[in-house]
C-alpha positions as CSV (number, residue, x, y, z in Angstrom):
1,M,19.2,-3.5,-9.1
2,E,15.6,-2.4,-9.2
3,E,13.9,-1.1,-6.1
4,K,10.4,-1.2,-4.8
5,V,8.0,1.4,-6.0
6,I,5.6,2.9,-3.4
7,L,2.1,3.5,-4.7
8,A,0.4,4.7,-1.4
9,Y,1.4,5.5,2.1
10,V,-0.6,6.3,5.3
11,S,1.3,7.6,8.3
12,Q,-0.1,7.9,11.9
13,Y,2.9,10.0,12.8
14,K,2.3,12.7,10.2
15,N,-1.5,12.2,10.1
16,K,-1.2,12.2,6.3
17,Y,-1.5,10.0,3.3
18,Y,0.4,10.0,0.0
19,F,-0.6,8.6,-3.3
20,N,2.1,8.4,-6.0
21,Q,0.7,10.1,-9.1
22,D,4.0,9.7,-11.0
23,I,3.4,6.0,-11.7
24,G,0.2,6.5,-13.7
25,K,-3.5,7.3,-13.5
26,L,-5.8,5.0,-11.5
27,P,-9.5,5.5,-11.3
28,D,-10.7,7.5,-8.2
29,A,-12.8,4.6,-7.1
30,V,-9.7,2.3,-7.0
31,K,-7.6,5.0,-5.2
32,N,-10.4,5.5,-2.6
33,E,-10.8,1.8,-2.0
34,I,-7.0,1.4,-1.5
35,L,-6.7,4.4,0.8
36,S,-9.8,3.6,2.9
37,G,-8.4,0.2,3.7
38,M,-4.9,1.6,4.4
39,I,-6.3,4.3,6.7
40,F,-8.4,1.7,8.6
41,I,-5.3,-0.5,9.1
42,T,-3.2,2.5,10.3
43,E,-6.0,3.7,12.7
44,E,-6.3,0.2,14.2
45,A,-2.6,-0.8,14.4
46,G,-0.8,2.5,14.4
47,G,2.4,3.3,12.6
48,V,2.6,3.4,8.9
49,T,0.9,1.4,6.2
50,E,2.5,1.2,2.8
51,L,1.4,-0.3,-0.5
52,G,3.6,-0.7,-3.5
53,F,5.2,-2.9,-6.1
54,E,8.2,-5.3,-6.0
55,P,10.6,-5.0,-8.9
56,D,8.8,-8.0,-10.6
57,G,5.4,-6.2,-10.3
58,T,4.1,-8.1,-7.3
59,V,1.9,-5.9,-5.1
60,Y,2.9,-5.7,-1.4
61,L,1.1,-4.2,1.5
62,D,3.1,-3.7,4.7
63,T,2.8,-2.0,8.1
64,Y,5.6,-0.9,10.3
65,A,6.4,1.5,13.1
66,E,9.1,3.9,14.3
67,E,11.5,2.2,16.7
68,D,10.2,3.9,19.8
69,D,6.5,3.5,19.1
70,L,5.2,1.5,22.0
71,G,1.5,1.9,20.9
72,Y,2.1,0.1,17.6
73,D,0.2,-3.3,17.4
74,Q,2.1,-5.4,14.9
75,I,-0.1,-8.4,15.4
76,S,-3.3,-6.4,14.6
77,G,-1.5,-4.8,11.6
78,R,-0.6,-8.2,10.1
79,L,-4.0,-9.6,10.7
80,L,-5.7,-6.6,9.1
81,I,-3.4,-6.8,6.1
82,S,-4.1,-10.5,5.6
83,E,-7.8,-9.8,5.7
84,F,-7.5,-6.8,3.3
85,E,-5.4,-8.9,0.9
86,R,-7.9,-11.8,1.0
87,E,-11.0,-9.6,0.5
88,H,-9.3,-7.6,-2.3
89,K,-7.4,-10.3,-4.2
90,E,-8.9,-9.3,-7.5
91,L,-7.9,-5.7,-6.9
92,F,-4.3,-6.8,-6.1
93,D,-4.2,-8.9,-9.3
94,Q,-5.5,-5.9,-11.4
95,L,-2.9,-3.6,-9.8
96,K,-0.1,-6.0,-10.6
97,T,-1.3,-6.1,-14.3
98,W,-1.7,-2.3,-14.3
99,F,1.8,-1.7,-12.9
100,R,3.5,-4.1,-15.4
101,T,1.7,-2.3,-18.2
102,V,2.7,1.1,-17.0
103,K,6.2,0.0,-16.4
104,R,6.6,-1.4,-19.9
105,G,5.3,2.0,-21.1
106,G,8.3,3.9,-19.8
107,L,8.5,3.7,-16.0
108,S,11.8,2.1,-15.1
């Protein structure tokens, strides 16, 4: 069974971000656009924001918190994710195509 592949991750807890360079090379402008949106979501909602790919290549963007995080705002996180996905639909479509191409090239 295939698993999700994480492309990027922003954590309020570690005050860090991670971008998976092992998948393939993305232009810096695309990485910056993705990370700036994810950092904004994390700063507003708290917790962790994660972007990656489902096994079928579908792009997902999610936010979640550690169990004892009372400052995490799940409603804000979901609203901000919906807004980001709507405003960046073309980018998400391109990421899906890019991932499927990279995956066919040897990532499995």
